[in-house]
C-alpha angles and dihedrals in degrees: 000000000000117000115244137159115200125203116188117223136175119230133179118300091038090269113155107232135182134219105215113202096214126121127258140261109190117233116222107260117211118265112261109277121214087213089077092061119065116235113252096036115122092242095055100086092046091049091054090050092050091048092056089050095052113120116265091209141349099226097116093052092045093048090053100046107028095085088061094057118089142180118242121212118191128196111208133203115270118266128197111260114194119209107226099191109132095019090112122202094355116077101017090242089280091294116124112241096024097088116129099014112172118254113273095026111152092236090058092055091045094054092042089057091047090050094052089064097050115121135176098030112067118200114283098015117128123246115254091246143321127249133204134177135209143145137264144163140223116253097180138030091242094067112269111153127195121210139144124290091229090057094059098030112132090003122150099180129028130200126187117203113199129212091272094052097256114149116222126187111235135196126211113247096181145313137213115206092187091068097023095238132134137179126216130184129211131181126226142170093233131043114268124237106247141179134222133231115248117252094212129058114246121254120242107262094029119137118252133185124205130194123191152131108273113186089348093295093123130205098042118160127199137156141213143140138274105263100184144337136224095036119174108202098168094251096126147339094276102046111162102143131174109229115218131193095235145138099236128184139183116287096038093097112132096018122134130252111211134202121219090272091062092251122138109247095176149354111246109240117152149004134206113228134162090200106029093256130095119290097166098262111116135155134216131191106242120251090238091060094042093050093056096042095045090048091055092045091052094047101037109010089240140052117256114202136185117255128211099175106222138124107229139183137187123277105240125196091261092049091049090052092048091052097041094245118155093217135031094241137118131043124282117218110234094177135358109213115244112262093006123136089256092051092049091050092053101255108160137201106268095034111129113214108218104167142017113209088339096309113124119244117222097186147327097293090050089054092046092053093047095049093044090055091064123083118241115272091031116138113228131182115230120197108210135184108230128167092346098310138083119252132181118227124185115217129187105215123229130208117283116249130158107281120241115255119254113240113258116242121208109183128201123227125250133158106339132203120213120233099191097182090060096036096237142107118217142183132188114275092227090051089052089057098256125136093223136088123249139053127292123228102232098173136008136197105235089212096045128105094254093054090047089059094050105266116143141177116295093026113136117225108208101171137019120195090346094308124114112239131201101165142031088256090059090053092051092050093050092049091050090053092050090051091049089052089055097249118161091206137023119232118225129188106219132189112210124173105318103343144049127235141169121250124190110209115195116242121230 
């Protein structure tokens, strides 16, 4: 059984697509054709020169690196597996797509007959164990092997199969689910052939070769090019994937992608596919990320990251207008956690973090990656946008742990005031019987500007244009001030469900 983790996503055209966490085998991209570049353009002569320099084959690279690539077999803890034969019209007989068949359907009778002949696994008994397969590679001659976290997840026993078919018992050194990386260790009488991570990031359009274990076949080699860098696919908080033009299949998780020097540029981790098969869109964890994470796993068995302690969100164009920012960049703080390093340093809700130690922040994920790269107790300088000016704040980072959940608030409705320009009705939170400050949205026009920006009934508006509000009158005054200041939108701090966020509502 090949190891896969599937995340459902919606993409344009209402087509249901799947992100298959399985490593990559790189499909051979066509050699650059001069027909795609019009004669007479400045790039034409250079394109022809590059075409003549393209590699004729990859055999020398493959010969050098293939002995370092391995298959990883994982034995998993037993899980109950119910036999559904005879449970007509309810569970679909354990076959996807057959749920809820009407009584008397021919497929029901077929599977009932098949079930009557089952022996050796009575209904309700667990399987002996589960198995999954993936790929990996040696990074040292003493037997350290890199693979994906989702390959070894829930594993109880690990076996590494080298290029010659030898099976080696492995032990788990450590794993990091946030970056989907894991480190195994095997012992051997002779030094192992290993590969190194590249120091430099690959260029878009650069050739890459991947070797892996698709469908358990082992030792499969393919090639392609780097399609893009810095991809955020929603897989985790530190997404920074290399996208590769590659036919990728299940079982390649954890395999390496090489440049023409035989250096590992990335660890194959995921593909995007509407059908479950390859469509040439694959993703690798960059070597720079893997180097840091693997180093921590080897030294400590876990990854220790710096912690700032804020809830953040992107700066949209409307939010930038409402704050007077020239560009929609940075990360706006919706809520500093009580007692966190940010809270102790004086970071406030509404501050927009623009730089970390002088390095510009494009968005929330950029900030998360930068902070996580620092060790705990490190002092960093944050440049924030506050009240229309930049300020520098020094923060001593803590150690990252999972943040505590914010208590959910479900307000009741009492005596509302209509704010027609925003398309909402509100009442004071205290008046609604809540022990919080702010105003509660009791009704909303689905076609109004507030609804368009994501507000909904029962949201609590705590601040408008940087001013705390406890009544509809407070909201009106804050809006009037924003209009007087020439703002195109008014920024609101809103509590919804278990978190706070900022919403910029356009002004008429």
